[in-house]
C-alpha positions in Angstrom: 97.2 102.5 94.3 97.4 106.2 95.0 99.0 108.8 97.2 97.6 106.8 100.0 98.9 105.8 103.4 100.6 102.5 103.6 98.4 99.4 104.0 98.2 98.0 107.5 97.5 94.6 106.1 100.3 92.6 104.6 98.7 90.5 101.9 100.3 87.2 101.2 100.7 85.5 97.8 98.9 82.2 97.2 100.9 79.0 97.8 101.6 76.9 94.7 99.9 73.9 96.3 96.6 75.8 96.8 96.8 77.5 93.5 96.8 74.1 91.7 93.7 72.7 93.4 91.2 74.6 91.4 91.3 77.1 88.6 88.2 78.8 90.1 89.9 79.1 93.4 93.1 80.4 91.9 91.2 83.1 89.9 89.0 84.1 92.9 92.1 84.3 95.1 94.0 86.3 92.5 91.1 88.8 92.3 90.9 89.1 96.1 94.6 89.6 96.4 94.8 92.3 93.8 91.9 94.1 95.2 93.4 94.0 98.7 97.0 94.7 97.7 96.6 97.4 95.1 94.6 99.8 97.2 95.1 101.5 100.6 92.1 101.6 103.0 91.2 105.3 103.0 87.7 105.6 101.6 84.6 105.0 103.6 81.0 104.5 102.4 79.9 106.2 99.2 79.2 109.9 99.7 76.4 111.9 98.2 77.2 114.0 95.2 78.8 117.3 96.1 77.4 120.3 94.1 79.9 122.3 92.1 79.9 124.6 89.1 80.8 123.3 85.6 84.4 124.0 84.7 85.2 127.6 83.8 84.9 128.6 80.1 88.4 129.7 79.1 90.2 131.0 76.0 92.4 128.4 74.2 95.5 127.7 76.3 98.7 129.4 75.0 101.7 130.8 76.9 100.1 134.2 76.7 96.7 133.1 78.2 98.1 130.8 80.9 97.8 133.3 83.7 94.2 134.2 82.7 93.4 130.5 82.8 94.9 130.3 86.3 92.7 133.1 87.5 89.6 131.6 85.9 90.2 128.2 87.5 90.9 129.7 90.9 87.6 131.6 90.7 85.9 128.4 89.8 87.5 126.6 92.7 86.3 129.5 95.0 82.7 129.0 93.8 83.0 125.2 94.3 84.2 125.8 97.8 81.2 128.0 98.5 78.8 125.4 97.1 80.4 122.6 99.0 80.2 124.6 102.3 76.5 125.4 101.6 76.0 121.7 101.1 77.5 121.0 104.5 80.7 119.3 103.3 83.4 121.2 105.2 86.2 118.9 104.1 85.6 119.4 100.4 85.0 123.1 100.9 88.5 123.3 102.6 90.1 121.3 99.8 88.6 123.6 97.1 89.5 126.7 99.1 93.1 125.6 99.3 93.2 125.2 95.5 91.7 128.6 95.1 94.5 130.3 96.9 96.3 133.1 94.9 99.6 131.1 95.0 98.0 128.1 93.2 98.3 127.7 89.5 95.5 125.5 88.1 95.7 124.6 84.5 92.3 123.0 84.8 89.7 122.4 87.6 86.4 120.5 87.9 84.9 120.3 91.3 82.1 118.0 90.4 81.9 114.5 91.7 85.3 113.2 93.1 86.9 116.1 91.2 89.6 116.7 88.7 92.5 119.2 88.7 95.8 119.9 87.0 98.1 122.1 88.9 101.4 123.7 87.8 104.3 124.3 90.2 106.9 126.6 88.7 107.0 128.6 85.5 105.8 126.3 82.8 106.4 128.7 79.9 110.2 128.9 80.7 110.8 125.4 82.0 113.8 123.5 80.8 112.6 120.4 82.5 109.0 119.4 83.2 107.8 116.5 85.4 104.2 115.2 85.2 103.0 113.3 88.2 100.4 110.6 87.5 98.6 109.4 90.6 97.1 106.1 91.5 93.9 105.0 93.2 92.0 106.9 95.8 93.3 110.3 94.6 90.5 112.9 94.4 89.9 116.4 95.5 89.2 115.1 99.0 92.7 113.5 99.2 94.4 116.1 96.9 96.4 117.5 99.8 98.9 114.6 100.0 99.2 114.5 96.2 100.1 118.2 96.2 102.7 117.5 99.0 104.3 114.9 96.7 104.5 117.4 93.8 105.8 120.1 96.1 108.5 117.8 97.5 109.7 117.0 94.0 109.6 120.7 93.0 111.6 121.7 96.0 114.2 119.0 95.3 114.4 120.0 91.7 114.9 123.7 92.4 117.7 122.9 94.8 119.4 120.3 92.5 119.0 122.1 89.1 122.1 124.0 87.9 122.0 127.8 88.1 119.9 129.2 85.3 117.9 126.0 84.8 114.1 126.3 85.2 111.9 123.5 86.3 108.1 122.8 86.5 106.0 120.1 88.0 102.6 119.2 86.8 100.3 117.5 89.3 97.8 115.8 87.1 94.6 114.6 88.7 93.1 114.3 85.2 91.1 111.1 85.5 88.6 109.4 87.9 90.9 107.2 89.8 89.7 103.8 91.0 88.2 103.7 94.5 89.4 101.7 97.4 86.6 99.2 97.1 85.9 98.7 93.4 86.4 96.1 90.7 88.0 98.6 88.4 91.1 98.8 90.6 92.2 95.4 89.4 91.6 96.1 85.7 92.8 98.5 83.1 89.3 100.0 82.5 90.0 103.4 84.2 93.5 103.5 82.7 92.1 103.0 79.2 89.7 105.9 79.9 92.5 108.1 81.3 95.1 107.4 78.6 93.7 109.7 75.9 93.5 112.5 78.5 97.1 112.0 79.5 98.2 112.1 75.8 96.2 115.3 75.3 97.9 116.9 78.4 101.4 116.0 77.1 100.6 117.4 73.7 99.3 120.6 75.4 102.4 120.9 77.6 104.5 120.6 74.5 102.8 123.8 73.2 103.0 125.7 76.5 106.6 124.8 77.6 109.6 125.7 75.4 110.2 123.3 72.5 113.6 122.3 74.1 111.9 121.2 77.4 112.8 117.8 78.7 109.5 116.1 79.7 109.2 113.2 82.2 106.2 111.2 83.4 106.5 110.0 87.0 103.8 107.4 87.4 102.8 106.0 90.8 101.0 102.8 91.5 97.8 102.5 89.4 99.1 105.6 87.6 101.7 103.4 86.0 98.9 101.4 84.3 97.7 104.8 83.0 101.1 105.6 81.7 101.5 102.2 80.2 98.3 102.7 78.2 99.2 106.2 77.1 102.9 105.4 76.3 102.5 104.5 72.6 104.1 107.3 70.6 103.9 109.7 73.5 106.3 112.7 73.1 108.0 112.1 76.5 111.7 111.8 77.1 111.5 109.6 80.3 108.8 107.5 81.9 109.4 106.4 85.5 107.2 103.8 87.2 107.2 103.6 91.0 105.3 101.2 93.2 103.9 99.7 90.0 101.7 96.6 89.9 102.4 96.4 86.2 101.6 98.3 83.0 99.6 95.8 81.1 102.6 95.2 78.8 104.9 92.2 79.0 108.1 94.3 78.5 109.3 97.8 77.7 109.1 97.0 74.0 105.4 96.4 74.4 104.9 100.0 75.5 105.9 101.2 72.0 107.6 104.3 73.4 110.8 106.1 72.4 111.1 107.3 76.0 113.6 105.8 78.4 111.6 103.7 80.8 112.6 103.5 84.5 111.2 101.5 87.4 111.7 101.3 91.1 110.1 99.6 94.1 111.1 100.3 97.8 111.9 97.4 100.0 108.9 98.2 102.3 106.4 98.5 99.4 103.6 95.9 99.7 103.1 96.0 95.9 105.8 93.4 95.9 103.1 90.9 97.1 100.8 91.6 94.2 100.7 88.7 91.7 102.3 90.0 88.5 100.1 88.1 86.2 97.0 88.6 84.0 94.0 86.3 84.1 90.7 86.3 82.3 87.9 86.5 84.8 84.2 87.1 84.2 84.5 88.7 80.8 87.4 91.0 81.8 91.1 90.7 82.4 92.4 91.0 86.0 96.0 92.0 86.7 98.6 93.9 84.9 101.3 91.4 83.8 105.1 91.5 84.1 106.7 93.1 87.2 108.3 96.4 86.0 111.3 95.9 88.2 112.0 92.4 86.8 114.8 91.7 84.4 112.2 90.3 82.0 110.4 93.7 81.7 113.6 95.4 80.7 113.2 98.8 82.4 116.1 100.8 83.9 115.7 99.8 87.6 116.8 102.5 90.0 117.2 102.6 93.8 114.3 103.4 96.0 115.9 102.1 99.2 113.4 101.4 101.9 110.5 103.4 100.5 107.0 102.1 101.4 104.1 102.5 99.0 103.5 106.1 99.9 107.2 107.0 100.4 108.6 107.6 96.9 108.3 111.4 97.2 109.5 111.7 100.8 111.9 114.6 101.1 115.5 113.4 101.5 114.7 109.9 100.2 116.8 108.0 97.6 113.7 107.6 95.4 112.9 111.3 95.3 116.6 112.1 94.5 116.6 109.7 91.7 113.2 110.9 90.3 114.7 114.4 90.4 117.8 113.2 88.5 115.6 111.6 85.9 113.5 114.7 85.5 116.7 116.8 85.0 118.0 114.3 82.4 121.0 113.5 84.7 120.7 109.8 83.8 124.3 109.0 84.7 123.7 110.2 88.2 120.7 107.9 88.9 121.7 105.2 91.4 120.8 101.8 90.0 120.2 98.4 91.6 
């Protein structure tokens, strides 16, 4: 569940008749379906570790040290690109080099392994409205380009839509090791549980870097909505929007224990609709993420995503992008509902 291309497969839910035949069969089928439906087939075989320097040593982040941090992280990305190129990985080297460009603003960067990065689009220290994008599976430095395009599309829409004199910022947060395409972790909340403290720390950090008045929204895509669900408890966010979500692990909005407004949307062409919205105990773990966030039972504010497919929520000109921008700007009365 990441910024991946749409699945070519169209997984089908189990029939009630077959599901009754055997609990073992039901659980195995559920696991298979979740694994097939929640990911998009992008990754190939496991790759050798790509060498990279440790993250840059920086002064504590404050509004006055932000640009120094950007410079330090760009320099670190430049060195990571050099090391990746020397290792023979041209693709990673190109991805690192793009992030090292003078126009990029990296709040953090770690080129080791699959990589981590937090990028700021806009002027965070003067932003009236801040959106944090939380990605899903198969998002890494190798696939960061499409995640950046989603963030850039939102930023462009916000800057055109915001009233004169209103400042906006978008935070592209690749701050956790997302589940891979072929992995057991993609059907469980394990990676989300590991990511949640990091996301809470980021939000607290943003509250010190942006103006105190800033309206802050989390826009959570696919498996990223599981991360947001795990991080939501007491999080100082104004809005949480779940798009293409397989569930949050909570039975309802009240189960998230958040004061934020909770929104949800799913496009009519999103294959996540075929994911069984249940939880089942399987082999000493829990598989699945529970109640469908766009269902009446969950209780979120459901908004229009029109015909978006799983990768289409941030497509320029789309209904979903327009509504995500309205949520970010706090224009809740303008959000088109379904």
